[in-house]
N, C-alpha and C positions, 0 to 999 in steps of 0.2 A: 286299786291293786288288791285290796281286801276282797272285793267282789270277784275279781278274776281268780284269786286263790280259791274262793268258795266254789266257783264254777268248776275248776279243775278237780278239786277233791270230791265235790258232789258227784261228778260224772264217774270217777273211779269207784266211789262207794256204791253207786247204783249198778255198775257193771259187775263188780267182783264181790260186793258185800264186805270188803275190807278196806282199810286205808283211811278211815275217818280220823279218829284220834291219832293214829300212828303217823299220819302225814300232816294233819292240820296243826297239832300242838307243836311239833318241832319247827314247822314252818313259821308259826307265830313267834316262837322264841328266837330262832336263828335268823330269819329274814326280816321280820318286822320289829324285833326288839321288845316284844311283850314280856312282862315278868312271868316266870314259869308258873307260879300259883294262879295268876290271872289267865294264862293260856289254857291251863287244865280246866278251870271252872267255866270259862267262856266256851271252850270247845264242847264240853259236856252238854250244856244247855242248847247250844247251836245244833249239836248232833241229834238231840231228841226231836227237834223240829224237822230237820232235814230228812232223817230216816223215816219219819211218818209218811212223807210223800212217796218215798221209794216203796214202803210197805203197802201203800194203797194200790200201787201198780201191780205188785206181786199178788196181793189178795184178789184183785180182779182177775188175774191170770190163773188163780187157784194154786199158787206156788208157796203157800204158807201152811205149815203143819202146826195148828194151834195147840194140839196136845203137848207137843215137844216144847213149845213156847211157855206153856203153863208150868211144865216141870222145871225148866230153867229158872223162871221167875220165882218159883217157890224157894229157891236157894239164893238167887242173886239179890232180890229186893231187900230181904231182911239183912243180908250181909252188907249191902250198901248203906242201909240205915245205921247199922252198928258201927261201920267204918266212919261215917260222918260224925257220929256221936264221939268216937275216939278222937277224931281230928279236932273237934271243938274243945274237948277237955285238954288235949295236948297242945293246943294253940298252934296247930300245924301250919296255919297261914303265915306265921312268923318264922318258919323254918328257913334256913339259908338257901338261896337259890341253887348253890352248888349241889347240895344234897338232893334237891328235887330233880335237877337235870341228870344226875347219875342214876337215880331211881327210874326216871323216864327212859334213859338209855338202856337200862337192863330190861325194862318192859318191851322196848322195841326189838331187842335181840330175841327174846322169847317169842314175840309175834312173828318175826321173820323166819325163825326156825319152824314155827307152826305152819307157815305158808310153804316153805321149801320141802318139808317132809310130809305134807298133807297126803300125797298119794300112798306113801309107805304106811302111814297111819291108817288110811282107808283099807289097804290090803290086809293089815293085821286085824282090823275090826271085822272084815269080811270072813277071814279064816275062822275067827272065834265064833262068829255068828252062824256059820255053816257047820262048824265042828261040834258045837254043843249048844244047839239052838235054844232049848228050853231054859237052860241055866242062864245063858246070855240075856234072853228076853226078860227073865225074872230080875236080873240085876240092873236093867236099863233105867227104870224110874229112879232108883236110889242114886245111881252114878250120875244121872243127869242133874239131879238136885245138887249133888256135891260139886259138880262142875259149875253150876250156877253160883254157888258160894264163892268159889275161886274167882270167877269173873266179876262178881259184885265187889270184892275187895280190890282187885287189880284195877278195874275201870274207875272206881271212885277215887283212888289214889293218883292215877296217872292219866286217865281218859283213854288209855290204850288197851286193846285186847278184846273188845266186844265183837269185832269183826273177824280178824284172822284167827285168834286163839279160839273164839267160839266156834268157828267153822271146823277147825282142826278137831275139836272135841266131838262135834256132831258127826263128822265122817267116821270116827271110830265107833261111836255109840249107835249110830243108825246107818250102817254102810249100805244096806239094801233099801231102806225106807225112803231116804232122802236123795232125790236126783240133784243134779247141779243147780237147776233153777229153784227147786224147793229148799235146798240148802241155803242159798242166798236169801230167799224170801223169809224163811224161818228165823235165820240169824238177825236179819234186819228188824223183824217184828219184836223179837226179844229185847233188842237194844233200845227200843223206844222207852219203855217204863224204867229200865235200868239207868239210862243216861238222863232221863227226866228227873228221877229222884236224886241222883248224884249231882246233877246240875243245880237243882233248887237248893240242895244242901250247901253247895259252894256259893250260891247267891246269898244265902243267909250268913255265910262266913265272910262275905264282902270280896270274893275273888272272882267276880264276873264283870266284864266290861260290856254293858248292854249296847252301846253305840257300835262297838266292834262287831258284836254278834249280829246286829241288823245288817251291817255291811256284808258280812260273810253270807248271810241268808239270801241276800239279793242275787248272788251268783250261784249258790249251791242248790237252791230249789229247782231251777230249770236244769241244772247239771244232773242232779240225782234222778229226775224224771226221765231225762233222755237216756241216762245210763241204765236205769232199771228196764226200760223198754228194750234196749240192746241186749241186756243180759239174758232175756228169755228167748233170744234168737241167734246168739253167736257164742262160740267157744271163748273162754276167758283164761285158759291155762297159761299161755305165754305172758299175758299181762301180770298175772299173779307172781310169776317168777321175777319179772322186772321189779315189781313192787318190793319183793323180799330183798333183793340185792340193794335197792335204794335204802330200805330201812336199816340194813346192816351198816351201810356207810353213814347214815344219819346218826345211828346209835354210837358209832365210833367217834363222830364229831362231837356229840353231846357229852359223852363221858370224858373226853380229853379237852374240853373247852377250858 
């Protein structure tokens, strides 16, 4: 069943670029009874491996903007490292499960809103880009790094946000530069080093189940390869909306558990 769950989530990640931590972590907690801290840590390390296969497909198709990836990583990787240091000093692994599930639920709400309002965010970014092009382009690098910092903290704490929230930020900052396929590929490529650093940090904290991770990978690797191939050839808008609605329901269930 772990492999089947990995296959399903891997396919969704490959197609849409979202839904990795947002779907897998709640699934592990609510369906398989995994401790929230272990679910977050295991999902992060698993995601770094899974998304590398999806990124390979997108890189081959030329749908990764590596300059944008570098800008995001410049903010997210130091932020992830500092967050891990704080977690170690604060003994975050010993925090009550209820606190973690509420934090995770809040992250899911933010992620779902990012998916639902993605088109409006894109429209706003397009208007600003066309209205004051020179100023907007001058602010892009700094704002991208700042968005990376936010993602680094959020993903390290909850394993949620690298996909949906990352794409919402990118459609605002690069409304003309990133097509649908390049948006997914770029977001996946940035998620690899971020989830790897965060996952290794959680491994050091003792909150990773390696056996569970291997079982998930057995299903997710073929799933993400198939999904990435589909994403470069098919519209994914309706599926994103369905994911957002599911995430809101899951967030409500986690917060009220």
